[in-house]
N, C-alpha and C positions, 0 to 999 in steps of 0.2 A: 508491911506497914499498914496500920489501921486507917480506915477512911474516917475523916473527921466530919462532923455535922456542920451545917452552916453556922449554928450558934457557937460551936467550939472554935471555928475559924474566926468568927467575929470577935470573940473574947481574946483569942491569941493576938489578933491585930490590934485590938484596943490596948493591950498591955505592952506592945512592942514600942521601944524607943528607937527612933531612927538615929543611926550612927553618922558621924561626919562623912565617912566614905560612902555610905548609902545616899546621903543627901547630895554629895558631889556627883555620884553616878546618875541620880535623878535629874540634876541640873544639866549635865552633859546630854542626857537623852532628850530633854526638853529642847535644848538648843538645836540638836541634830534634827529633831522633828519639825522645827520651825524654819529651818533654812530653805532657801529656794531650790527648786528642782535642778537648776544648773550650777549650784554651788559646788565648789571643790574643797570646801572646808572638811577637815578630818576630825575624828574624835580626839586624836592626840593634840591637834592644834587647839581645840576647844578646851581640853583639859589643861594644857600649858597656859592658855590665856587666863583661865580661872585661877590657876595657881599664882600667876604673876599679879593678877588683879587683887587677890586676897592676901598677898604677901607670903605665900608659901614657896618653898624651894621645890623645883622640879628634880626628878631623878638625874637629869643631865647636869644640872648645876651642882648637885651633890658630888657627882663623879668627877667633875672637872674642876 
């Protein structure tokens, strides 16, 4: 794989459109990073909460 220059990387990033799944992953990551050291909150719980809060079905609801 060829090594990209900083300018090429910047151009690629400038042209990239964030997908809904990428945006959700970023939100989950942010929440996980902001939680307290003693938190027992899991990524799955955060993801489920975001799904419910935004009106999306979770995989469990689809299966059941």
